[in-house]
C-alpha positions in Angstrom: -20.3 1.2 -17.8 -22.6 2.7 -15.2 -24.1 -0.6 -14.2 -20.6 -2.1 -14.0 -19.5 0.7 -11.7 -22.5 0.2 -9.4 -21.9 -3.5 -9.2 -18.2 -3.0 -8.4 -19.0 -0.4 -5.8 -21.5 -2.7 -4.1 -18.9 -5.5 -4.2 -16.3 -3.1 -2.7 -18.6 -2.1 0.2 -19.3 -5.8 0.9 -15.6 -6.6 0.8 -14.8 -3.8 3.2 -17.6 -5.0 5.6 -16.2 -8.5 5.6 -12.6 -7.1 6.2 -13.8 -5.0 9.2 -15.8 -7.9 10.5 -12.9 -10.4 10.4 -10.4 -7.9 11.7 -12.7 -6.8 14.5 -13.3 -10.3 15.4 -9.6 -11.3 15.5 -8.4 -8.3 17.5 -11.3 -8.0 19.9 -12.7 -11.5 20.2 -9.4 -13.3 20.6 -8.3 -11.2 23.7 -11.6 -12.0 25.3 -11.2 -15.7 24.5 -7.7 -15.8 25.9 -8.7 -14.0 29.0 -6.7 -10.8 28.5 -8.4 -7.5 29.1 -8.2 -4.8 26.5 -9.0 -2.2 29.2 -5.6 -3.0 30.8 -3.9 -2.1 27.5 -5.7 1.2 27.6 -5.2 2.3 31.2 -2.2 0.2 32.3 -1.7 -2.8 34.5 -1.4 -0.8 37.7 -4.9 0.6 37.5 -7.4 0.0 40.3 -10.5 -2.0 39.7 -12.8 1.0 39.7 -10.8 2.7 36.9 -10.8 -0.5 34.9 -14.5 -0.8 35.2 -14.9 2.8 34.1 -12.8 2.2 31.0 -14.7 -0.9 30.1 -18.0 1.0 30.4 -16.7 4.0 28.4 -15.2 1.9 25.6 -18.2 -0.5 25.6 -16.0 -3.5 26.3 -18.6 -5.1 28.4 -21.0 -5.3 25.5 -21.3 -8.4 23.4 -19.0 -8.5 20.4 -21.8 -8.0 17.8 -22.9 -4.9 19.7 -19.4 -3.6 19.8 -19.1 -4.2 16.1 -22.4 -2.4 15.4 -21.2 0.6 17.4 -17.9 0.5 15.5 -19.7 0.7 12.1 -22.0 3.5 13.4 -18.9 5.4 14.4 -17.5 5.1 10.9 -20.6 6.7 9.4 -22.0 9.0 12.0 -19.4 9.3 14.8 -19.6 7.9 18.3 -19.9 9.0 21.9 -17.8 7.2 24.5 -19.7 7.7 27.8 -19.2 6.7 31.4 -21.8 8.6 33.4 -21.1 12.3 33.0 -17.8 11.7 31.3 -18.6 11.8 27.6 -16.0 11.9 24.8 -17.2 12.5 21.2 -15.3 11.0 18.3 -16.2 12.5 14.9 -16.9 10.3 11.9 -15.1 8.3 10.6 -14.4 7.2 14.1 -11.8 4.4 14.5 -11.6 4.7 18.2 -8.8 5.9 20.5 -5.2 4.5 20.7 -4.7 2.3 23.7 -1.2 3.7 24.1 -1.4 7.5 23.3 -5.2 7.9 23.9 -5.3 9.9 20.7 -8.0 9.6 18.1 -6.9 7.0 15.6 -8.4 8.6 12.5 -6.3 11.9 12.7 -3.3 9.8 13.7 -3.5 7.7 10.5 -4.5 10.6 8.2 -1.3 12.4 9.2 0.7 9.3 8.1 -1.0 8.8 4.7 0.9 11.6 2.9 4.2 9.9 3.8 3.2 6.5 2.5 1.5 8.1 -0.5 4.6 10.1 -1.5 6.8 7.1 -1.1 4.5 4.8 -3.1 3.9 7.3 -6.0 7.5 8.3 -6.4 8.8 4.7 -6.3 6.0 3.5 -8.7 6.9 6.1 -11.3 10.6 5.0 -11.2 10.0 1.2 -11.2 7.4 1.4 -14.1 9.6 3.6 -16.3 12.9 1.8 -15.7 11.4 -1.7 -15.4 9.3 -1.5 -18.6 12.1 0.2 -20.6 14.7 -2.4 -19.5 12.3 -5.3 -20.3 11.5 -3.9 -23.8 15.2 -3.2 -24.5 16.2 -6.7 -23.4 13.6 -8.3 -25.6 14.7 -6.3 -28.6 18.4 -7.2 -27.9 17.7 -10.8 -27.0 20.9 -12.8 -26.4 23.2 -9.8 -26.4 25.5 -8.7 -23.6 23.0 -5.9 -22.8 20.2 -8.5 -22.4 22.2 -10.7 -20.1 23.5 -7.7 -18.0 19.9 -6.3 -17.6 18.5 -9.7 -16.6 21.4 -10.3 -14.2 20.7 -6.9 -12.6 17.0 -7.8 -12.4 17.8 -11.1 -10.8 19.8 -9.2 -8.1 17.0 -6.8 -7.6 14.5 -9.6 -7.0 16.9 -11.6 -4.8 18.2 -8.8 -2.5 15.8 -7.9 0.4 14.8 -4.3 0.9 16.4 -4.1 4.4 19.7 -5.0 2.9 19.7 -2.7 -0.1 18.2 0.1 2.0 20.9 -0.1 4.7 23.6 -0.4 1.9 22.2 2.7 0.2 22.2 4.6 3.5 25.8 3.6 4.2 27.1 4.6 0.7 25.2 7.6 -0.4 24.5 9.3 3.0 27.2 8.3 5.5 30.2 7.6 3.3 29.8 9.9 0.2 27.4 12.4 1.7 25.7 13.0 -1.6 22.2 13.1 0.0 20.7 14.3 3.2 19.1 11.9 5.7 15.9 10.3 4.4 13.0 12.3 5.8 9.5 13.4 4.8 8.8 17.1 4.2 5.4 18.1 3.0 5.5 18.9 -0.7 3.7 22.3 -0.5 6.0 23.3 2.3 9.3 22.6 0.6 9.2 20.8 -2.8 13.0 20.5 -3.0 13.2 19.1 0.5 10.4 16.7 -0.3 12.3 15.4 -3.3 15.8 15.1 -1.8 14.4 13.5 1.4 12.6 10.7 -0.5 14.9 10.1 -3.5 16.9 7.4 -1.8 13.9 5.4 -0.5 12.3 5.8 -4.0 15.3 4.4 -5.7 15.8 1.6 -3.2 12.1 0.5 -3.4 12.0 0.9 -7.2 15.1 -1.3 -7.6 13.2 -4.2 -6.0 10.0 -3.7 -8.1 11.7 -2.7 -11.4 13.5 -6.0 -11.5 10.2 -7.9 -11.5 8.7 -5.6 -14.1 11.8 -5.9 -16.3 11.6 -9.7 -16.3 7.8 -9.8 -16.9 8.0 -7.2 -19.7 10.8 -9.1 -21.4 9.0 -12.4 -21.3 5.7 -10.9 -22.6 7.4 -8.8 -25.2 9.3 -11.8 -26.7 6.0 -13.7 -26.9 4.2 -10.7 -28.5 6.9 -10.1 -31.1 6.3 -13.6 -32.4 2.6 -13.0 -33.1 1.2 -12.9 -36.6 -0.1 -9.3 -36.3 3.4 -8.1 -35.5 4.8 -9.7 -38.6 1.9 -8.2 -40.6 2.6 -4.8 -39.3 6.3 -5.1 -40.2 5.4 -6.4 -43.7 3.3 -3.3 -44.3 6.4 -1.2 -43.8 5.4 0.4 -40.6 8.3 2.0 -38.7 9.8 -0.2 -36.0 9.0 2.4 -33.4 5.3 2.1 -34.3 5.4 -1.6 -34.4 6.9 -1.8 -30.9 5.2 1.1 -29.2 1.7 0.9 -30.6 1.2 -2.8 -31.4 3.8 -4.7 -29.2 3.9 -2.7 -26.0 0.2 -2.2 -25.8 -0.4 -5.9 -25.7 2.2 -6.3 -23.0 0.6 -3.7 -20.8 -2.4 -5.7 -19.8 -0.6 -8.2 -17.5 1.6 -5.4 -16.3 -1.4 -3.3 -15.2 -2.7 -6.3 -13.2 0.6 -6.7 -11.4 0.9 -3.0 -10.9 -2.5 -2.7 -9.3 -1.6 -5.4 -6.7 1.8 -4.0 -6.0 0.8 -0.3 -5.8 -2.3 -1.1 -3.7 -0.2 -3.2 -1.3 2.4 -0.5 -1.1 -0.2 2.2 -0.3 -1.3 0.0 2.6 2.2 0.5 4.0 5.7 -0.2 2.9 6.6 -1.6 6.4 10.3 -2.5 5.7 11.1 0.6 3.7 9.6 3.0 6.2 11.3 1.2 9.0 14.8 1.2 7.3 14.6 4.9 6.4 12.6 5.9 9.6 9.7 7.3 7.6 6.6 7.7 9.8 4.0 6.4 7.4 1.2 3.8 7.6 3.7 0.9 7.6 5.8 2.4 10.4 2.6 3.1 12.4 1.3 -0.5 11.8 4.5 -2.1 13.0 4.6 0.2 16.1 1.0 -0.7 16.9 1.6 -4.4 16.5 4.6 -4.2 18.9 2.5 -2.3 21.4 -0.6 -4.4 21.0 -2.5 -1.2 20.1 -5.7 -2.8 18.8 -7.6 0.3 17.5 -4.6 1.5 15.4 -4.1 -2.0 14.0 -7.8 -2.1 13.0 -7.6 1.3 11.5 -4.5 0.5 9.4 -6.1 -2.7 8.2 -9.3 -0.9 7.1 -7.4 1.8 5.3 -5.2 -0.8 3.5 -8.4 -2.6 2.4 -9.8 0.6 1.0 -6.7 1.3 -1.0 -6.5 -2.2 -2.4 -10.2 -2.2 -3.4 -10.0 1.2 -5.1 -6.8 0.4 -7.0 -8.3 -2.9 -8.2 -11.4 -1.1 -9.4 -9.3 1.4 -11.4 -7.2 -1.4 -12.9 -10.4 -3.1 -14.1 -11.5 0.1 -15.8 -8.1 0.6 -17.4 -8.3 -2.8 -19.1 -10.9 -1.6 -21.7 -8.7 1.5 -22.4 -5.5 -0.5 -22.9 -7.1 -3.4 -24.9 -10.2 -2.6 -26.9 -11.0 -6.3 -27.0 -11.8 -6.3 -23.3 -15.3 -5.4 -22.5 -16.6 -4.6 -19.0 -19.3 -7.2 -18.2 
């Protein structure tokens, strides 16, 4: 187990280095190739030549791309000083630079957005796993019945309807027309647990409806296949209760592909639920990424990409470790 963890951690570090290298190259080399000046994005198009030169010197934009990348990596580990003569600005590690638009440090800016996206992702994930798996198991056990057809029709609708449509519809019905819920908003959990829950319940349900549909269909298909296996018939022939047959023997075999899909979905969602945050005006990583793209704010885009890569790599590592717990036949090699 220890050697496996060490190998995976080394692979994760290499993956993150490649991600930073590619992203840095795209967002910093391409503007240079196309002739645009990142210093103009930082200081504005009306700046005089002396100010532009000062910004280039301070941000290190005149250095070759490999040198800039090396300074970026150093800033992540040990912090970085942005200097132009006597004008020195220190950025603490992990330093992701300064926003071209707000001139704020990118790291604190993104850290303040993480709790929003984390709350949205965790709440929605709990709902879609519970309802998706339960619906899929029930449909498999009631195959061919009205309940099965109704559940799969609902799942098909959930997969087909885009989040911006269901989100706007939910806002119209439950907030503006019926007034059952307050406006969607993020409140820190420790500050007001009730406000945190009521402000996120509608985004949770809307996002869970989309993902639960996929999990219901996947669970049903795998459960039907598993129920036809010899070991399930053997368990039933031994007189085991149906609850034990389904829960201990059937569902456990179904969980392995579900965990794989969950790792990808949850990791991607932690990287930023762009459409959901935009529809419900939640200022998370997805909202921040979309705003940065619109404003061509390169350091923020780079920071969001790096955080997204970290989330996905960590979640995939956890999923690999869970395989051996869920299915004893799986051994970590």
